[in-house]
PyMOL Python script that loads the backbone (N, CA, C, O; Angstrom):
from pymol import cmd

cmd.read_pdbstr("""\
ATOM      1  N   MET A   1       2.516 -17.171  11.898  1.00  0.00           N
ATOM      2  CA  MET A   1       1.991 -16.224  10.932  1.00  0.00           C
ATOM      3  C   MET A   1       1.149 -15.159  11.618  1.00  0.00           C
ATOM      4  O   MET A   1       1.168 -13.998  11.207  1.00  0.00           O
ATOM      5  N   ASP A   2       0.406 -15.540  12.664  1.00  0.00           N
ATOM      6  CA  ASP A   2      -0.455 -14.581  13.346  1.00  0.00           C
ATOM      7  C   ASP A   2       0.372 -13.510  14.047  1.00  0.00           C
ATOM      8  O   ASP A   2      -0.025 -12.345  14.078  1.00  0.00           O
ATOM      9  N   LYS A   3       1.513 -13.888  14.608  1.00  0.00           N
ATOM     10  CA  LYS A   3       2.405 -12.925  15.277  1.00  0.00           C
ATOM     11  C   LYS A   3       2.957 -11.923  14.266  1.00  0.00           C
ATOM     12  O   LYS A   3       3.083 -10.737  14.570  1.00  0.00           O
ATOM     13  N   ASN A   4       3.288 -12.398  13.060  1.00  0.00           N
ATOM     14  CA  ASN A   4       3.790 -11.534  12.005  1.00  0.00           C
ATOM     15  C   ASN A   4       2.721 -10.534  11.567  1.00  0.00           C
ATOM     16  O   ASN A   4       3.022  -9.362  11.344  1.00  0.00           O
ATOM     17  N   LYS A   5       1.481 -10.991  11.444  1.00  0.00           N
ATOM     18  CA  LYS A   5       0.371 -10.116  11.046  1.00  0.00           C
ATOM     19  C   LYS A   5       0.123  -9.052  12.112  1.00  0.00           C
ATOM     20  O   LYS A   5      -0.138  -7.896  11.782  1.00  0.00           O
ATOM     21  N   THR A   6       0.202  -9.430  13.376  1.00  0.00           N
ATOM     22  CA  THR A   6       0.009  -8.491  14.469  1.00  0.00           C
ATOM     23  C   THR A   6       1.091  -7.415  14.457  1.00  0.00           C
ATOM     24  O   THR A   6       0.802  -6.238  14.677  1.00  0.00           O
ATOM     25  N   THR A   7       2.315  -7.811  14.205  1.00  0.00           N
ATOM     26  CA  THR A   7       3.414  -6.853  14.144  1.00  0.00           C
ATOM     27  C   THR A   7       3.228  -5.890  12.983  1.00  0.00           C
ATOM     28  O   THR A   7       3.456  -4.689  13.129  1.00  0.00           O
ATOM     29  N   ILE A   8       2.820  -6.400  11.844  1.00  0.00           N
ATOM     30  CA  ILE A   8       2.596  -5.550  10.677  1.00  0.00           C
ATOM     31  C   ILE A   8       1.476  -4.553  10.950  1.00  0.00           C
ATOM     32  O   ILE A   8       1.585  -3.383  10.583  1.00  0.00           O
ATOM     33  N   GLN A   9       0.408  -5.002  11.586  1.00  0.00           N
ATOM     34  CA  GLN A   9      -0.708  -4.109  11.905  1.00  0.00           C
ATOM     35  C   GLN A   9      -0.283  -3.025  12.889  1.00  0.00           C
ATOM     36  O   GLN A   9      -0.707  -1.876  12.768  1.00  0.00           O
ATOM     37  N   LEU A  10       0.541  -3.379  13.852  1.00  0.00           N
ATOM     38  CA  LEU A  10       1.034  -2.392  14.813  1.00  0.00           C
ATOM     39  C   LEU A  10       1.917  -1.353  14.126  1.00  0.00           C
ATOM     40  O   LEU A  10       1.786  -0.157  14.387  1.00  0.00           O
ATOM     41  N   VAL A  11       2.803  -1.797  13.262  1.00  0.00           N
ATOM     42  CA  VAL A  11       3.668  -0.882  12.527  1.00  0.00           C
ATOM     43  C   VAL A  11       2.833   0.018  11.612  1.00  0.00           C
ATOM     44  O   VAL A  11       3.120   1.208  11.484  1.00  0.00           O
ATOM     45  N   TRP A  12       1.806  -0.542  10.980  1.00  0.00           N
ATOM     46  CA  TRP A  12       0.933   0.240  10.101  1.00  0.00           C
ATOM     47  C   TRP A  12       0.185   1.313  10.899  1.00  0.00           C
ATOM     48  O   TRP A  12       0.038   2.441  10.427  1.00  0.00           O
ATOM     49  N   GLY A  13      -0.282   0.979  12.083  1.00  0.00           N
ATOM     50  CA  GLY A  13      -0.967   1.951  12.926  1.00  0.00           C
ATOM     51  C   GLY A  13      -0.045   3.087  13.343  1.00  0.00           C
ATOM     52  O   GLY A  13      -0.442   4.252  13.328  1.00  0.00           O
ATOM     53  N   ILE A  14       1.174   2.751  13.710  1.00  0.00           N
ATOM     54  CA  ILE A  14       2.154   3.778  14.090  1.00  0.00           C
ATOM     55  C   ILE A  14       2.496   4.651  12.884  1.00  0.00           C
ATOM     56  O   ILE A  14       2.665   5.862  13.024  1.00  0.00           O
ATOM     57  N   ALA A  15       2.597   4.046  11.706  1.00  0.00           N
ATOM     58  CA  ALA A  15       2.871   4.817  10.494  1.00  0.00           C
ATOM     59  C   ALA A  15       1.734   5.787  10.188  1.00  0.00           C
ATOM     60  O   ALA A  15       1.983   6.911   9.752  1.00  0.00           O
ATOM     61  N   LEU A  16       0.496   5.368  10.408  1.00  0.00           N
ATOM     62  CA  LEU A  16      -0.645   6.263  10.202  1.00  0.00           C
ATOM     63  C   LEU A  16      -0.588   7.452  11.152  1.00  0.00           C
ATOM     64  O   LEU A  16      -0.863   8.583  10.753  1.00  0.00           O
ATOM     65  N   ILE A  17      -0.237   7.199  12.394  1.00  0.00           N
ATOM     66  CA  ILE A  17      -0.129   8.291  13.373  1.00  0.00           C
ATOM     67  C   ILE A  17       0.942   9.283  12.942  1.00  0.00           C
ATOM     68  O   ILE A  17       0.715  10.492  12.978  1.00  0.00           O
ATOM     69  N   PHE A  18       2.103   8.787  12.537  1.00  0.00           N
ATOM     70  CA  PHE A  18       3.173   9.680  12.100  1.00  0.00           C
ATOM     71  C   PHE A  18       2.801  10.423  10.820  1.00  0.00           C
ATOM     72  O   PHE A  18       3.187  11.579  10.646  1.00  0.00           O
ATOM     73  N   ALA A  19       2.061   9.781   9.926  1.00  0.00           N
ATOM     74  CA  ALA A  19       1.617  10.462   8.704  1.00  0.00           C
ATOM     75  C   ALA A  19       0.666  11.610   9.054  1.00  0.00           C
ATOM     76  O   ALA A  19       0.745  12.686   8.461  1.00  0.00           O
ATOM     77  N   GLY A  20      -0.230  11.382  10.013  1.00  0.00           N
ATOM     78  CA  GLY A  20      -1.129  12.442  10.447  1.00  0.00           C
ATOM     79  C   GLY A  20      -0.390  13.600  11.083  1.00  0.00           C
ATOM     80  O   GLY A  20      -0.715  14.760  10.832  1.00  0.00           O
ATOM     81  N   ILE A  21       0.600  13.297  11.903  1.00  0.00           N
ATOM     82  CA  ILE A  21       1.416  14.350  12.510  1.00  0.00           C
ATOM     83  C   ILE A  21       2.183  15.108  11.423  1.00  0.00           C
ATOM     84  O   ILE A  21       2.337  16.327  11.498  1.00  0.00           O
ATOM     85  N   GLY A  22       2.652  14.389  10.432  1.00  0.00           N
ATOM     86  CA  GLY A  22       3.351  15.026   9.315  1.00  0.00           C
ATOM     87  C   GLY A  22       2.451  15.963   8.533  1.00  0.00           C
ATOM     88  O   GLY A  22       2.900  17.009   8.065  1.00  0.00           O
ATOM     89  N   VAL A  23       1.191  15.602   8.388  1.00  0.00           N
ATOM     90  CA  VAL A  23       0.240  16.483   7.704  1.00  0.00           C
ATOM     91  C   VAL A  23       0.094  17.788   8.486  1.00  0.00           C
ATOM     92  O   VAL A  23       0.123  18.872   7.903  1.00  0.00           O
ATOM     93  N   PHE A  24      -0.064  17.680   9.814  1.00  0.00           N
ATOM     94  CA  PHE A  24      -0.175  18.886  10.628  1.00  0.00           C
ATOM     95  C   PHE A  24       1.094  19.739  10.536  1.00  0.00           C
ATOM     96  O   PHE A  24       1.020  20.968  10.546  1.00  0.00           O
ATOM     97  N   TYR A  25       2.221  19.104  10.450  1.00  0.00           N
ATOM     98  CA  TYR A  25       3.495  19.816  10.367  1.00  0.00           C
ATOM     99  C   TYR A  25       3.629  20.564   9.038  1.00  0.00           C
ATOM    100  O   TYR A  25       4.185  21.662   8.994  1.00  0.00           O
ATOM    101  N   ARG A  26       3.120  19.969   7.960  1.00  0.00           N
ATOM    102  CA  ARG A  26       3.294  20.544   6.625  1.00  0.00           C
ATOM    103  C   ARG A  26       2.208  21.535   6.216  1.00  0.00           C
ATOM    104  O   ARG A  26       2.378  22.228   5.213  1.00  0.00           O
ATOM    105  N   ILE A  27       1.107  21.631   6.945  1.00  0.00           N
ATOM    106  CA  ILE A  27       0.002  22.495   6.531  1.00  0.00           C
ATOM    107  C   ILE A  27       0.434  23.952   6.352  1.00  0.00           C
ATOM    108  O   ILE A  27       0.099  24.541   5.324  1.00  0.00           O
ATOM    109  N   PRO A  28       1.157  24.565   7.289  1.00  0.00           N
ATOM    110  CA  PRO A  28       1.493  25.986   7.095  1.00  0.00           C
ATOM    111  C   PRO A  28       2.292  26.262   5.817  1.00  0.00           C
ATOM    112  O   PRO A  28       1.989  27.214   5.097  1.00  0.00           O
ATOM    113  N   THR A  29       3.295  25.452   5.529  1.00  0.00           N
ATOM    114  CA  THR A  29       4.087  25.708   4.322  1.00  0.00           C
ATOM    115  C   THR A  29       3.308  25.381   3.062  1.00  0.00           C
ATOM    116  O   THR A  29       3.450  26.064   2.048  1.00  0.00           O
ATOM    117  N   ALA A  30       2.487  24.341   3.116  1.00  0.00           N
ATOM    118  CA  ALA A  30       1.676  24.001   1.943  1.00  0.00           C
ATOM    119  C   ALA A  30       0.647  25.090   1.660  1.00  0.00           C
ATOM    120  O   ALA A  30       0.390  25.413   0.500  1.00  0.00           O
ATOM    121  N   MET A  31       0.059  25.656   2.709  1.00  0.00           N
ATOM    122  CA  MET A  31      -0.937  26.700   2.510  1.00  0.00           C
ATOM    123  C   MET A  31      -0.306  27.966   1.937  1.00  0.00           C
ATOM    124  O   MET A  31      -0.940  28.662   1.144  1.00  0.00           O
ATOM    125  N   LEU A  32       0.920  28.275   2.322  1.00  0.00           N
ATOM    126  CA  LEU A  32       1.593  29.436   1.733  1.00  0.00           C
ATOM    127  C   LEU A  32       1.769  29.258   0.229  1.00  0.00           C
ATOM    128  O   LEU A  32       1.589  30.200  -0.542  1.00  0.00           O
ATOM    129  N   ARG A  33       2.118  28.058  -0.172  1.00  0.00           N
ATOM    130  CA  ARG A  33       2.297  27.795  -1.602  1.00  0.00           C
ATOM    131  C   ARG A  33       0.969  27.771  -2.335  1.00  0.00           C
ATOM    132  O   ARG A  33       0.882  28.230  -3.474  1.00  0.00           O
ATOM    133  N   ILE A  34      -0.072  27.237  -1.695  1.00  0.00           N
ATOM    134  CA  ILE A  34      -1.384  27.168  -2.338  1.00  0.00           C
ATOM    135  C   ILE A  34      -1.983  28.560  -2.495  1.00  0.00           C
ATOM    136  O   ILE A  34      -2.640  28.843  -3.497  1.00  0.00           O
ATOM    137  N   GLU A  35      -1.761  29.434  -1.510  1.00  0.00           N
ATOM    138  CA  GLU A  35      -2.314  30.786  -1.577  1.00  0.00           C
ATOM    139  C   GLU A  35      -1.703  31.611  -2.699  1.00  0.00           C
ATOM    140  O   GLU A  35      -2.313  32.580  -3.150  1.00  0.00           O
ATOM    141  N   THR A  36      -0.521  31.251  -3.154  1.00  0.00           N
ATOM    142  CA  THR A  36       0.087  31.986  -4.260  1.00  0.00           C
ATOM    143  C   THR A  36      -0.554  31.636  -5.596  1.00  0.00           C
ATOM    144  O   THR A  36      -0.393  32.377  -6.565  1.00  0.00           O
ATOM    145  N   ILE A  37      -1.271  30.531  -5.666  1.00  0.00           N
ATOM    146  CA  ILE A  37      -1.975  30.140  -6.883  1.00  0.00           C
ATOM    147  C   ILE A  37      -3.314  30.867  -6.881  1.00  0.00           C
ATOM    148  O   ILE A  37      -4.125  30.668  -5.977  1.00  0.00           O
ATOM    149  N   GLY A  38      -3.544  31.683  -7.856  1.00  0.00           N
ATOM    150  CA  GLY A  38      -4.735  32.527  -7.899  1.00  0.00           C
ATOM    151  C   GLY A  38      -6.047  31.767  -7.914  1.00  0.00           C
ATOM    152  O   GLY A  38      -7.031  32.234  -7.340  1.00  0.00           O
ATOM    153  N   GLN A  39      -6.085  30.626  -8.546  1.00  0.00           N
ATOM    154  CA  GLN A  39      -7.329  29.867  -8.657  1.00  0.00           C
ATOM    155  C   GLN A  39      -7.775  29.294  -7.316  1.00  0.00           C
ATOM    156  O   GLN A  39      -8.971  29.087  -7.108  1.00  0.00           O
ATOM    157  N   PHE A  40      -6.848  29.036  -6.410  1.00  0.00           N
ATOM    158  CA  PHE A  40      -7.182  28.419  -5.130  1.00  0.00           C
ATOM    159  C   PHE A  40      -7.289  29.417  -3.985  1.00  0.00           C
ATOM    160  O   PHE A  40      -7.652  29.038  -2.872  1.00  0.00           O
ATOM    161  N   SER A  41      -6.980  30.681  -4.239  1.00  0.00           N
ATOM    162  CA  SER A  41      -6.971  31.650  -3.144  1.00  0.00           C
ATOM    163  C   SER A  41      -8.367  31.868  -2.557  1.00  0.00           C
ATOM    164  O   SER A  41      -8.489  32.175  -1.371  1.00  0.00           O
ATOM    165  N   SER A  42      -9.408  31.717  -3.354  1.00  0.00           N
ATOM    166  CA  SER A  42     -10.762  31.910  -2.825  1.00  0.00           C
ATOM    167  C   SER A  42     -11.226  30.712  -1.996  1.00  0.00           C
ATOM    168  O   SER A  42     -12.140  30.850  -1.183  1.00  0.00           O
ATOM    169  N   ALA A  43     -10.624  29.562  -2.182  1.00  0.00           N
ATOM    170  CA  ALA A  43     -11.039  28.351  -1.464  1.00  0.00           C
ATOM    171  C   ALA A  43     -10.029  27.952  -0.389  1.00  0.00           C
ATOM    172  O   ALA A  43      -9.971  26.789   0.011  1.00  0.00           O
ATOM    173  N   LYS A  44      -9.236  28.916   0.078  1.00  0.00           N
ATOM    174  CA  LYS A  44      -8.162  28.562   1.005  1.00  0.00           C
ATOM    175  C   LYS A  44      -8.683  28.038   2.340  1.00  0.00           C
ATOM    176  O   LYS A  44      -8.041  27.184   2.951  1.00  0.00           O
ATOM    177  N   PHE A  45      -9.831  28.527   2.805  1.00  0.00           N
ATOM    178  CA  PHE A  45     -10.363  28.026   4.072  1.00  0.00           C
ATOM    179  C   PHE A  45     -10.855  26.589   3.939  1.00  0.00           C
ATOM    180  O   PHE A  45     -10.673  25.779   4.848  1.00  0.00           O
ATOM    181  N   PHE A  46     -11.478  26.275   2.807  1.00  0.00           N
ATOM    182  CA  PHE A  46     -11.929  24.904   2.571  1.00  0.00           C
ATOM    183  C   PHE A  46     -10.744  23.955   2.438  1.00  0.00           C
ATOM    184  O   PHE A  46     -10.781  22.839   2.958  1.00  0.00           O
ATOM    185  N   ILE A  47      -9.700  24.387   1.751  1.00  0.00           N
ATOM    186  CA  ILE A  47      -8.507  23.553   1.577  1.00  0.00           C
ATOM    187  C   ILE A  47      -7.827  23.322   2.918  1.00  0.00           C
ATOM    188  O   ILE A  47      -7.387  22.212   3.217  1.00  0.00           O
ATOM    189  N   ARG A  48      -7.744  24.374   3.722  1.00  0.00           N
ATOM    190  CA  ARG A  48      -7.139  24.243   5.054  1.00  0.00           C
ATOM    191  C   ARG A  48      -7.951  23.260   5.909  1.00  0.00           C
ATOM    192  O   ARG A  48      -7.376  22.421   6.602  1.00  0.00           O
ATOM    193  N   PHE A  49      -9.279  23.364   5.860  1.00  0.00           N
ATOM    194  CA  PHE A  49     -10.148  22.439   6.598  1.00  0.00           C
ATOM    195  C   PHE A  49      -9.911  21.006   6.139  1.00  0.00           C
ATOM    196  O   PHE A  49      -9.823  20.098   6.966  1.00  0.00           O
ATOM    197  N   CYS A  50      -9.808  20.797   4.844  1.00  0.00           N
ATOM    198  CA  CYS A  50      -9.589  19.441   4.319  1.00  0.00           C
ATOM    199  C   CYS A  50      -8.257  18.872   4.786  1.00  0.00           C
ATOM    200  O   CYS A  50      -8.179  17.691   5.123  1.00  0.00           O
ATOM    201  N   PHE A  51      -7.212  19.685   4.811  1.00  0.00           N
ATOM    202  CA  PHE A  51      -5.918  19.217   5.301  1.00  0.00           C
ATOM    203  C   PHE A  51      -5.998  18.807   6.771  1.00  0.00           C
ATOM    204  O   PHE A  51      -5.526  17.736   7.150  1.00  0.00           O
ATOM    205  N   TYR A  52      -6.598  19.667   7.593  1.00  0.00           N
ATOM    206  CA  TYR A  52      -6.708  19.339   9.016  1.00  0.00           C
ATOM    207  C   TYR A  52      -7.587  18.111   9.230  1.00  0.00           C
ATOM    208  O   TYR A  52      -7.291  17.276  10.084  1.00  0.00           O
ATOM    209  N   PHE A  53      -8.665  17.998   8.459  1.00  0.00           N
ATOM    210  CA  PHE A  53      -9.548  16.840   8.583  1.00  0.00           C
ATOM    211  C   PHE A  53      -8.810  15.558   8.202  1.00  0.00           C
ATOM    212  O   PHE A  53      -8.965  14.528   8.858  1.00  0.00           O
ATOM    213  N   MET A  54      -8.011  15.626   7.144  1.00  0.00           N
ATOM    214  CA  MET A  54      -7.224  14.467   6.729  1.00  0.00           C
ATOM    215  C   MET A  54      -6.225  14.070   7.814  1.00  0.00           C
ATOM    216  O   MET A  54      -6.035  12.882   8.076  1.00  0.00           O
ATOM    217  N   GLY A  55      -5.588  15.050   8.443  1.00  0.00           N
ATOM    218  CA  GLY A  55      -4.659  14.765   9.529  1.00  0.00           C
ATOM    219  C   GLY A  55      -5.341  14.105  10.711  1.00  0.00           C
ATOM    220  O   GLY A  55      -4.813  13.159  11.295  1.00  0.00           O
ATOM    221  N   VAL A  56      -6.529  14.612  11.064  1.00  0.00           N
ATOM    222  CA  VAL A  56      -7.290  14.020  12.179  1.00  0.00           C
ATOM    223  C   VAL A  56      -7.701  12.593  11.852  1.00  0.00           C
ATOM    224  O   VAL A  56      -7.626  11.715  12.712  1.00  0.00           O
ATOM    225  N   LEU A  57      -8.133  12.353  10.620  1.00  0.00           N
ATOM    226  CA  LEU A  57      -8.520  10.991  10.234  1.00  0.00           C
ATOM    227  C   LEU A  57      -7.331  10.036  10.284  1.00  0.00           C
ATOM    228  O   LEU A  57      -7.468   8.902  10.746  1.00  0.00           O
ATOM    229  N   LEU A  58      -6.183  10.476   9.821  1.00  0.00           N
ATOM    230  CA  LEU A  58      -4.993   9.618   9.857  1.00  0.00           C
ATOM    231  C   LEU A  58      -4.594   9.290  11.293  1.00  0.00           C
ATOM    232  O   LEU A  58      -4.327   8.132  11.615  1.00  0.00           O
ATOM    233  N   ILE A  59      -4.555  10.296  12.150  1.00  0.00           N
ATOM    234  CA  ILE A  59      -4.175  10.054  13.545  1.00  0.00           C
ATOM    235  C   ILE A  59      -5.221   9.185  14.233  1.00  0.00           C
ATOM    236  O   ILE A  59      -4.875   8.253  14.959  1.00  0.00           O
ATOM    237  N   GLY A  60      -6.495   9.485  14.008  1.00  0.00           N
ATOM    238  CA  GLY A  60      -7.561   8.683  14.621  1.00  0.00           C
ATOM    239  C   GLY A  60      -7.537   7.239  14.166  1.00  0.00           C
ATOM    240  O   GLY A  60      -7.717   6.329  14.976  1.00  0.00           O
ATOM    241  N   GLY A  61      -7.318   7.016  12.878  1.00  0.00           N
ATOM    242  CA  GLY A  61      -7.240   5.649  12.362  1.00  0.00           C
ATOM    243  C   GLY A  61      -6.037   4.894  12.908  1.00  0.00           C
ATOM    244  O   GLY A  61      -6.123   3.703  13.209  1.00  0.00           O
ATOM    245  N   GLY A  62      -4.925   5.592  13.034  1.00  0.00           N
ATOM    246  CA  GLY A  62      -3.729   4.959  13.589  1.00  0.00           C
ATOM    247  C   GLY A  62      -3.909   4.602  15.050  1.00  0.00           C
ATOM    248  O   GLY A  62      -3.506   3.523  15.485  1.00  0.00           O
ATOM    249  N   ILE A  63      -4.524   5.516  15.820  1.00  0.00           N
ATOM    250  CA  ILE A  63      -4.767   5.228  17.237  1.00  0.00           C
ATOM    251  C   ILE A  63      -5.726   4.063  17.388  1.00  0.00           C
ATOM    252  O   ILE A  63      -5.536   3.207  18.252  1.00  0.00           O
ATOM    253  N   LYS A  64      -6.755   4.026  16.554  1.00  0.00           N
ATOM    254  CA  LYS A  64      -7.716   2.920  16.619  1.00  0.00           C
ATOM    255  C   LYS A  64      -7.030   1.592  16.303  1.00  0.00           C
ATOM    256  O   LYS A  64      -7.266   0.587  16.974  1.00  0.00           O
ATOM    257  N   LYS A  65      -6.183   1.595  15.280  1.00  0.00           N
ATOM    258  CA  LYS A  65      -5.493   0.359  14.891  1.00  0.00           C
ATOM    259  C   LYS A  65      -4.542  -0.114  15.988  1.00  0.00           C
ATOM    260  O   LYS A  65      -4.484  -1.307  16.284  1.00  0.00           O
ATOM    261  N   VAL A  66      -3.799   0.810  16.589  1.00  0.00           N
ATOM    262  CA  VAL A  66      -2.879   0.445  17.670  1.00  0.00           C
ATOM    263  C   VAL A  66      -3.660  -0.044  18.883  1.00  0.00           C
ATOM    264  O   VAL A  66      -3.274  -1.034  19.505  1.00  0.00           O
ATOM    265  N   TYR A  67      -4.747   0.632  19.229  1.00  0.00           N
ATOM    266  CA  TYR A  67      -5.563   0.239  20.382  1.00  0.00           C
ATOM    267  C   TYR A  67      -6.186  -1.141  20.164  1.00  0.00           C
ATOM    268  O   TYR A  67      -6.150  -1.987  21.058  1.00  0.00           O
ATOM    269  N   ASN A  68      -6.760  -1.369  18.972  1.00  0.00           N
ATOM    270  CA  ASN A  68      -7.352  -2.690  18.690  1.00  0.00           C
ATOM    271  C   ASN A  68      -6.279  -3.778  18.702  1.00  0.00           C
ATOM    272  O   ASN A  68      -6.533  -4.889  19.168  1.00  0.00           O
ATOM    273  N   ASN A  69      -5.109  -3.477  18.205  1.00  0.00           N
ATOM    274  CA  ASN A  69      -4.017  -4.445  18.202  1.00  0.00           C
ATOM    275  C   ASN A  69      -3.580  -4.744  19.630  1.00  0.00           C
ATOM    276  O   ASN A  69      -3.274  -5.891  19.956  1.00  0.00           O
ATOM    277  N   TYR A  70      -3.549  -3.726  20.483  1.00  0.00           N
ATOM    278  CA  TYR A  70      -3.181  -3.918  21.885  1.00  0.00           C
ATOM    279  C   TYR A  70      -4.221  -4.780  22.596  1.00  0.00           C
ATOM    280  O   TYR A  70      -3.870  -5.681  23.358  1.00  0.00           O
ATOM    281  N   ARG A  71      -5.492  -4.506  22.349  1.00  0.00           N
ATOM    282  CA  ARG A  71      -6.546  -5.303  22.979  1.00  0.00           C
ATOM    283  C   ARG A  71      -6.484  -6.754  22.524  1.00  0.00           C
ATOM    284  O   ARG A  71      -6.700  -7.673  23.314  1.00  0.00           O
ATOM    285  N   LYS A  72      -6.189  -6.949  21.248  1.00  0.00           N
ATOM    286  CA  LYS A  72      -6.103  -8.308  20.727  1.00  0.00           C
ATOM    287  C   LYS A  72      -4.922  -9.045  21.343  1.00  0.00           C
ATOM    288  O   LYS A  72      -5.019 -10.241  21.620  1.00  0.00           O
ATOM    289  N   SER A  73      -3.806  -8.351  21.562  1.00  0.00           N
ATOM    290  CA  SER A  73      -2.624  -8.982  22.131  1.00  0.00           C
ATOM    291  C   SER A  73      -2.817  -9.294  23.612  1.00  0.00           C
ATOM    292  O   SER A  73      -2.192 -10.214  24.139  1.00  0.00           O
ATOM    293  N   GLU A  74      -3.680  -8.533  24.286  1.00  0.00           N
ATOM    294  CA  GLU A  74      -3.965  -8.777  25.694  1.00  0.00           C
ATOM    295  C   GLU A  74      -4.923  -9.949  25.881  1.00  0.00           C
ATOM    296  O   GLU A  74      -5.121 -10.415  27.003  1.00  0.00           O
ATOM    297  N   GLY A  75      -5.514 -10.424  24.795  1.00  0.00           N
ATOM    298  CA  GLY A  75      -6.376 -11.590  24.857  1.00  0.00           C
ATOM    299  C   GLY A  75      -7.793 -11.293  25.330  1.00  0.00           C
ATOM    300  O   GLY A  75      -8.401 -12.107  26.025  1.00  0.00           O
ATOM    301  N   GLU A  76      -8.321 -10.130  24.957  1.00  0.00           N
ATOM    302  CA  GLU A  76      -9.676  -9.775  25.340  1.00  0.00           C
ATOM    303  C   GLU A  76     -10.695 -10.285  24.335  1.00  0.00           C
ATOM    304  O   GLU A  76     -11.835  -9.822  24.332  1.00  0.00           O
ATOM    305  N   GLY A  77     -10.330 -11.184  23.523  1.00  0.00           N
ATOM    306  CA  GLY A  77     -11.270 -11.762  22.565  1.00  0.00           C
ATOM    307  C   GLY A  77     -11.194 -11.050  21.222  1.00  0.00           C
ATOM    308  O   GLY A  77     -10.367 -10.161  21.020  1.00  0.00           O
ATOM    309  N   PRO A  78     -12.073 -11.457  20.303  1.00  0.00           N
ATOM    310  CA  PRO A  78     -12.035 -10.871  18.964  1.00  0.00           C
ATOM    311  C   PRO A  78     -12.454  -9.407  19.003  1.00  0.00           C
ATOM    312  O   PRO A  78     -13.359  -9.012  19.738  1.00  0.00           O
ATOM    313  N   VAL A  79     -11.771  -8.630  18.196  1.00  0.00           N
ATOM    314  CA  VAL A  79     -12.050  -7.199  18.092  1.00  0.00           C
ATOM    315  C   VAL A  79     -12.644  -6.939  16.722  1.00  0.00           C
ATOM    316  O   VAL A  79     -12.085  -7.351  15.706  1.00  0.00           O
ATOM    317  N   SER A  80     -13.764  -6.264  16.697  1.00  0.00           N
ATOM    318  CA  SER A  80     -14.388  -5.989  15.394  1.00  0.00           C
ATOM    319  C   SER A  80     -13.985  -4.650  14.866  1.00  0.00           C
ATOM    320  O   SER A  80     -14.417  -4.258  13.782  1.00  0.00           O
TER     321      SER A  80
END
""", "prot")
cmd.dss("prot")
cmd.show_as("cartoon", "prot")
cmd.util.cbc("prot")
cmd.orient("prot")
């Protein structure tokens, strides 16, 4: 069961990294569509910042999960 949990955590970490990369990939087209909406045009810089911040958090969380999973598999003791 522990091996299965480790595999799931590794796959989840990789999925988070790809989701973050996908956010960065989609920001330009999403911002073009958001800028056409009059109510959001004044907050476009804040919206752009939030998208980039979300992408960084997803990639950072995925890297942390993969790194912690790697350390755990190498037998360096419990990882908090």
